[in-house]
N, C-alpha and C positions, 0 to 999 in steps of 0.2 A: 229619657225611661225615670227620671224624677226622681223623688224618697215615698212614691207613695206606698212601698213598699213595705216601708217605717213607719209603725204607731208612736210621730211624732204627737204627744198630748205634753201639756202640760205640764203633769206630776216628769216624765221627759225630761223637757225641755228644765226645768228647775234641778233634774239632779246634776243632767253638765255642767249646766251655771255651777253650785255649788261646789262638783268635785272639781271645775278650773279657776274656780272665785278660792278654792283653799289650796291647791298647787303656786299661786299668785300669794293668797298671803302666807305661804313656806318661802318660796324666794323672800320676797321681802323683810321676812320676817329674818334669813339669815343674811343678807344685806345689810341689815342694820345692828349684828349681832351674828355673827361668822363662828363656826364649830359645829355648836350646836353637841359638846362633848359627850360620846359612848355611854351607855351607862346598862348595867345589868340589870337588868328587872327578874321578873320574876318565873320568867318562862328560860330562863339564863343563858339569851343571849343578848352581844353585847351590839342596841341599839342606837339609831342618831336619830333625829328630831323628823327626816325623811323618812328613814326606816317604819319608823313607827303610824309617821302616813301612812302609808303604803300597806303595811298591817293593817292601818283601823280600815283602810277604806274596801282591802282586800273581804276583812271579814263580812266587815255592811255588806258586801253583796252576797253574801254568802249567806249571812243572817235571811235573808231579803228570799232571796231564795227557799230557802227551808222552809220560812211559813208559805209561801206559795204552794209550796209542795202540801204542807201537812195541815193547812187554814185555809187557802185559799186570799181571795179579794175579802176586802178590803186590806190594805198595809200597816197600818196603823199600830197594831201587834209590833210587828218586825222592824216598822223605824223606831217604834223606844227602845228596842231592844238592841237595834247596832247605836243610837243614842248614846247608850249605856255603854256600848261595847268600845268605842267615841272611846270616852270619859277613862274607861277602865286600861286602853290598853297606851295612852298620853298620861296617863298617872301611874302606872305599878308594869309598862313591857319597857 
């Protein structure tokens, strides 16, 4: 059957590699600095580092889907917004 049904391009592979590496980095960070005390941010949620990583990645996906829906390809603008979102989540949420 193979994977010919999936559009495995370099950007797709890079996305999954970065996603995997961010999870590994978070695991290493948690190993060397356990706890990640919950923080109450502007959303009013108590979040840990792992929660913020999940929220950031989830938002990144929705930002890029919205960019595709409203502006189409290329996704450089969506990527820029996603990076800003990622920084915002880890700083203020």
